[in-house]
C-alpha positions in Angstrom: 30.3 -191.9 -69.7 27.9 -193.8 -72.4 28.4 -197.1 -74.3 27.7 -197.0 -77.9 26.9 -199.6 -80.6 25.7 -200.1 -84.1 25.2 -203.1 -86.6 25.6 -203.3 -90.4 22.6 -205.9 -90.3 19.8 -202.9 -89.3 21.8 -200.5 -91.8 24.1 -198.8 -89.5 26.9 -199.3 -92.0 29.0 -200.7 -89.6 31.5 -202.9 -91.9 33.2 -205.7 -90.2 37.3 -204.3 -90.9 36.3 -201.1 -91.4 38.0 -199.6 -88.8 37.3 -195.9 -87.6 35.8 -195.2 -90.6 33.2 -198.2 -90.7 31.8 -196.9 -87.5 31.7 -193.2 -88.6 30.6 -194.3 -92.4 27.0 -192.9 -92.2 25.6 -189.4 -93.9 27.9 -186.9 -92.7 30.4 -189.0 -91.5 29.0 -188.7 -87.7 29.9 -190.1 -84.1 29.6 -189.1 -80.7 31.0 -189.0 -77.3 30.4 -191.9 -74.5 27.9 -190.2 -72.5 27.9 -193.1 -69.8 29.2 -196.4 -69.6 25.8 -197.6 -68.3 22.1 -197.1 -67.6 20.6 -194.5 -65.2 19.8 -194.6 -61.2 18.0 -197.4 -59.9 17.1 -196.9 -56.2 17.5 -200.6 -55.7 21.2 -200.1 -56.9 22.7 -200.3 -53.6 20.7 -204.2 -53.2 23.5 -205.3 -56.3 26.4 -203.6 -54.1 25.8 -205.8 -51.2 25.2 -209.0 -53.1 28.4 -208.0 -55.2 30.0 -208.2 -51.8 28.6 -211.3 -50.5 29.6 -212.7 -53.4 33.3 -211.5 -53.2 33.4 -212.5 -49.7 31.9 -216.6 -50.4 34.7 -216.4 -53.3 37.8 -214.5 -51.8 40.1 -216.1 -54.2 38.2 -215.3 -57.3 39.4 -211.8 -59.0 36.4 -211.9 -61.0 34.4 -211.7 -58.1 36.3 -208.6 -57.1 36.2 -206.8 -60.2 32.6 -207.0 -60.2 32.1 -205.7 -56.7 34.7 -202.4 -58.2 32.1 -201.9 -60.7 28.9 -202.2 -59.0 30.8 -199.6 -56.4 31.8 -197.5 -59.7 28.1 -197.5 -60.9 26.7 -197.0 -57.3 28.4 -193.2 -57.1 27.3 -192.7 -60.6 23.6 -193.4 -59.6 24.2 -192.3 -55.8 26.4 -189.8 -56.0 28.8 -190.2 -53.1 32.0 -190.1 -54.7 33.4 -192.8 -51.4 32.2 -196.0 -53.9 35.5 -195.0 -55.7 37.9 -195.9 -52.6 35.8 -199.1 -52.2 36.1 -199.8 -55.9 39.8 -199.4 -55.3 40.3 -202.0 -52.6 38.2 -204.6 -54.7 40.8 -203.7 -57.7 43.7 -203.9 -55.7 42.2 -207.4 -54.4 41.4 -208.9 -57.6 44.5 -207.6 -59.7 46.8 -209.1 -56.3 45.0 -212.7 -56.9 45.5 -212.6 -60.9 46.9 -209.4 -62.4 46.5 -210.6 -65.9 42.8 -211.4 -65.2 40.8 -209.6 -68.2 37.8 -208.7 -65.7 40.0 -207.6 -63.2 42.1 -205.0 -65.6 38.6 -203.8 -66.9 37.4 -203.2 -63.8 40.6 -201.2 -63.4 40.2 -199.1 -66.4 36.4 -198.4 -65.3 37.8 -197.2 -62.3 40.4 -195.0 -63.5 38.3 -193.5 -66.6 35.6 -192.7 -63.5 38.6 -191.0 -61.7 39.2 -188.7 -64.9 42.5 -191.2 -65.1 42.5 -191.4 -68.7 46.1 -192.1 -69.7 46.0 -194.8 -66.6 42.9 -196.0 -68.1 44.0 -196.4 -72.0 46.3 -198.7 -70.2 44.6 -201.0 -68.1 42.0 -201.0 -70.6 44.9 -202.3 -73.5 45.9 -204.7 -70.9 42.2 -206.0 -70.5 41.6 -206.5 -74.4 45.4 -208.3 -74.7 44.4 -210.7 -72.0 41.0 -211.7 -73.5 40.7 -210.1 -77.2 37.6 -212.4 -78.2 35.5 -210.5 -75.4 33.8 -207.2 -76.1 33.9 -206.1 -72.7 37.3 -204.6 -72.5 36.9 -202.3 -75.9 34.3 -200.2 -74.0 36.6 -198.7 -71.4 39.5 -198.7 -74.1 36.9 -196.4 -76.2 36.0 -194.2 -73.5 39.6 -193.2 -72.5 40.3 -193.0 -76.3 37.5 -190.4 -76.7 38.5 -188.4 -73.4 41.8 -187.9 -74.8 40.9 -186.6 -77.9 41.9 -189.4 -80.1 38.6 -189.8 -82.0 39.7 -192.2 -85.1 41.3 -194.9 -82.4 38.0 -194.5 -80.2 36.2 -195.6 -83.5 38.7 -198.2 -84.0 37.9 -199.8 -80.9 34.3 -199.5 -80.7 34.2 -201.1 -83.9 35.9 -204.0 -82.5 33.1 -203.7 -79.4 30.3 -203.8 -82.2 32.1 -207.0 -84.2 32.3 -208.7 -80.9 28.7 -208.0 -79.2 26.8 -205.9 -80.5 24.3 -205.1 -77.9 23.3 -201.6 -75.9 26.7 -200.4 -74.9 28.1 -200.9 -78.3 25.4 -199.0 -79.9 25.3 -196.1 -77.0 29.2 -195.8 -78.0 28.7 -195.5 -81.8 25.8 -193.2 -81.0 27.8 -190.7 -78.9 30.5 -190.7 -81.7 28.6 -189.8 -84.1 26.8 -187.1 -82.5 30.5 -185.7 -81.8 31.1 -186.0 -85.7 28.1 -184.0 -86.4 25.9 -187.0 -87.6 22.9 -186.5 -85.8 20.5 -188.5 -87.3 23.2 -191.7 -87.4 23.7 -190.7 -83.9 19.8 -191.5 -83.0 19.7 -194.4 -85.3 22.6 -195.9 -83.3 20.6 -194.9 -79.9 17.7 -196.4 -81.2 19.2 -199.3 -82.0 20.6 -199.6 -78.5 17.1 -199.1 -77.2 16.0 -202.1 -79.1 18.5 -204.0 -77.4 17.6 -202.7 -73.8 16.3 -205.8 -71.6 15.1 -204.1 -68.6 13.1 -200.7 -68.1 16.8 -199.4 -66.2 18.3 -199.8 -69.8 15.2 -198.4 -71.7 15.2 -195.5 -69.3 18.7 -194.7 -70.4 18.9 -195.2 -73.6 15.6 -193.2 -73.9 17.6 -190.3 -72.0 19.9 -190.3 -74.7 17.7 -189.7 -77.4 16.3 -186.7 -75.2 19.5 -185.2 -75.2 20.2 -185.7 -78.9 16.6 -183.5 -79.4 17.8 -181.9 -76.7 21.1 -180.7 -78.1 19.0 -179.8 -81.6 16.6 -177.5 -79.9 13.4 -179.9 -80.2 12.3 -179.0 -77.1 8.9 -180.5 -76.7 10.2 -183.8 -78.2 13.5 -184.1 -75.7 10.3 -183.3 -72.7 8.7 -186.3 -74.2 12.0 -188.6 -74.0 12.9 -187.1 -70.5 9.3 -187.7 -69.2 9.0 -191.1 -70.9 12.7 -192.3 -69.0 11.5 -191.4 -65.9 8.6 -193.2 -66.2 10.5 -196.2 -67.0 12.5 -195.6 -64.1 11.9 -193.0 -61.7 15.1 -192.7 -60.0 17.0 -191.3 -63.1 17.9 -188.1 -61.9 19.7 -187.6 -65.3 16.1 -187.8 -66.8 14.6 -185.3 -64.5 17.0 -183.0 -64.5 16.5 -182.8 -68.5 12.7 -182.5 -67.8 13.6 -179.3 -65.4 16.4 -178.2 -68.4 13.0 -178.2 -70.7 10.9 -176.5 -68.2 13.1 -173.5 -67.9 13.5 -173.4 -71.5 9.6 -172.9 -72.3 9.4 -170.5 -69.6 8.2 -172.7 -66.3 11.2 -171.7 -64.1 10.0 -172.1 -61.1 8.8 -175.3 -61.6 12.2 -176.5 -63.1 13.6 -174.8 -60.1 11.4 -177.1 -57.5 12.5 -180.2 -59.5 16.0 -179.3 -59.5 15.9 -178.7 -55.6 14.6 -182.1 -55.0 16.8 -183.7 -57.3 20.0 -182.3 -55.2 18.4 -182.6 -52.0 18.5 -186.6 -53.1 22.0 -186.8 -55.1 23.6 -183.6 -54.8 26.2 -184.9 -58.0 28.2 -181.7 -59.4 26.4 -181.8 -62.7 22.6 -181.2 -60.7 24.6 -178.7 -58.6 25.8 -176.5 -61.6 22.5 -176.8 -63.3 20.6 -175.4 -60.6 23.0 -172.8 -59.3 22.7 -171.7 -62.8 19.4 -171.6 -63.4 19.0 -169.7 -59.6 21.7 -166.9 -61.0 19.7 -166.6 -63.9 15.8 -166.3 -62.1 17.4 -163.3 -60.1 18.6 -165.4 -56.5 21.5 -165.0 -56.5 21.7 -165.8 -52.9 20.5 -168.8 -53.8 23.0 -169.7 -56.2 25.9 -168.4 -53.8 24.6 -171.3 -51.2 23.9 -173.7 -54.0 27.5 -173.2 -55.1 29.4 -173.6 -51.8 27.7 -177.1 -51.6 29.2 -177.7 -54.9 32.4 -176.6 -54.0 32.3 -179.0 -50.6 31.2 -181.8 -53.2 34.0 -181.0 -55.1 36.4 -181.5 -52.2 34.9 -184.6 -51.4 35.1 -186.1 -54.8 39.1 -185.1 -55.0 39.2 -186.8 -51.4 38.4 -190.0 -53.3 40.5 -189.3 -56.2 38.6 -187.6 -58.7 39.6 -184.3 -60.4 36.6 -182.0 -61.3 38.3 -179.3 -62.6 37.6 -179.5 -65.9 34.4 -179.8 -65.4 33.9 -177.0 -63.6 35.6 -174.5 -65.5 32.8 -173.5 -67.6 30.9 -173.0 -64.5 34.4 -170.4 -63.2 34.1 -168.8 -66.4 30.7 -168.3 -66.6 30.6 -166.6 -63.3 33.9 -164.9 -64.0 34.9 -165.9 -60.8 38.6 -167.4 -59.4 39.6 -167.1 -63.0 43.4 -167.3 -62.7 43.1 -170.8 -60.6 40.6 -171.7 -63.5 42.5 -171.1 -66.6 45.1 -173.0 -65.0 43.2 -175.9 -64.1 41.7 -175.3 -67.9 44.8 -175.5 -69.6 46.3 -178.7 -67.5 43.0 -180.1 -67.8 43.6 -179.9 -71.8 46.7 -180.8 -71.7 46.2 -184.1 -70.1 42.7 -184.6 -71.8 42.8 -182.7 -75.5 39.3 -183.5 -76.1 36.8 -181.1 -77.8 34.9 -180.3 -74.7 38.1 -179.6 -73.0 39.2 -177.4 -76.1 35.6 -175.7 -75.5 36.5 -174.9 -71.6 40.1 -173.6 -72.2 38.5 -171.5 -74.7 36.1 -169.9 -72.6 38.5 -169.6 -69.4 41.0 -167.6 -72.1 38.2 -165.5 -72.7 37.2 -164.4 -69.3 40.7 -164.0 -68.4 40.9 -161.5 -71.2 43.0 -163.3 -73.9 40.8 -163.5 -76.8 43.3 -164.1 -79.2 44.7 -167.2 -77.7 40.8 -168.4 -77.1 40.4 -168.4 -80.7 42.6 -171.2 -81.2 40.8 -173.7 -78.7 37.4 -172.5 -79.9 38.6 -173.5 -83.3 39.5 -176.9 -82.4 36.1 -177.3 -80.1 34.3 -177.3 -83.1 37.2 -179.2 -85.4 34.7 -182.5 -86.0 31.8 -180.5 -86.3 30.1 -181.2 -83.0 26.8 -179.7 -83.6 26.7 -177.8 -79.7 25.3 -174.4 -79.5 27.7 -173.8 -76.7 30.6 -174.0 -78.2 29.2 -171.8 -81.1 28.1 -169.3 -78.9 31.7 -169.4 -76.8 33.6 -168.8 -80.1 31.3 -166.0 -81.2 31.9 -164.3 -77.9 35.6 -164.9 -78.8 35.3 -163.8 -82.6 33.7 -160.6 -82.0 36.7 -159.7 -79.2 39.3 -159.8 -81.8 37.3 -158.2 -84.3 35.6 -161.2 -86.9 32.1 -160.0 -86.9 31.3 -162.1 -89.6 32.9 -165.0 -88.3 31.1 -164.1 -85.2 27.5 -164.1 -86.7 28.0 -166.8 -88.4 28.2 -168.5 -85.0 25.2 -166.9 -83.7 23.3 -168.3 -86.6 24.5 -171.6 -85.7 23.5 -171.2 -82.4 19.9 -170.3 -83.4 19.8 -173.7 -85.4 20.9 -175.6 -82.8 19.6 -174.5 -79.2 19.6 -170.4 -78.3 17.9 -171.5 -75.3 20.7 -174.2 -74.3 21.6 -172.3 -71.0 19.6 -170.0 -68.6 22.6 -167.9 -68.1 23.0 -166.9 -71.7 19.3 -167.0 -73.0 18.6 -163.3 -73.4 22.2 -162.5 -74.2 21.8 -165.1 -77.8 18.4 -164.0 -78.4 19.8 -160.4 -78.7 22.7 -161.2 -80.5 20.4 -163.3 -83.1 18.2 -160.2 -83.8 21.3 -158.2 -84.5 23.0 -160.8 -86.4 19.7 -161.0 -88.4 20.0 -157.1 -89.4 23.7 -157.5 -90.8 
């Protein structure tokens, strides 16, 4: 998940005391989702965990030292892909809270861990306690905003982000503003906030993170050349930034260099077999006619899912689109998508449930959730493509054509699995 921030001083229209409206008040009233709570991967990150372990050992009665260790362990999972770090983080959090269950940093670390494990209601409770313990600090508002976003409570998330900005306008708060703006369709505002985050970045890894996020904004708008430029720059700034390298692979595939994209993704998966990277590799393998390779990748993905589950992380909602795309394990996938939407009713959960319902032959019910996924005006080609198929299935051909045109305006190559079907649908929509 990503940190976001914005300042009135640089023309981002964040008014002190303005609440949700102030964060989003810009052009189309935009916003965006928090994607990552920290900068991207770094090879020396393990040394930071070891340093935090040494600090906690040297100060065993300091809850702040244990809280810092927990945060480092959570980040280590995101950067390295080993979910056992969550179990180690849990032990560090428990130690910190045993020492002082009202310690703001300990509560924040507990909230960050709960968010990472996708227990967003628990994260919300813990983050609120962290804010109450130290209301003058910006730190507790980050996991608070992240939990609220995942729970689909976007106005409250904007209020929390505004409080974070008011207290400390930095990379973390600018990035959250960017995501909230993007979610609400204000892409120019999202870019402006992320550029402010980029100016706040103090290290090459931080700059790599913000540069990658700007590449993501370009990708979502179908600006392939700009996306590639940003992704490659992010890789130069931090060669261990797996997300940036995966972004470059995505662009290469969209430009027709499928073998180059596959080679890059395979190298990434060998280094970091993270579920999101495995999904991208599997999708591209299947689209390239390498079904056996995709099957092997999916087997590894399933093994990783079980490993994450063993360390307290439920990936079912994240994998719901993958299941629906494959038309595989649909009864189980639908049950999990329903439960995921119940527990975290974000626009992404609504899209996943809609696509699962469609795959399960329930287009009428699917339409309700496809509309819900687009209730903020989030500029996602995949949302519009899914709703186009659902609308056509219920006989709304004009509405389906509208969504196909929206897919074309955004990024018709958003997925290698759907590119050919999207391009054919675009031609058909133009003839109507």
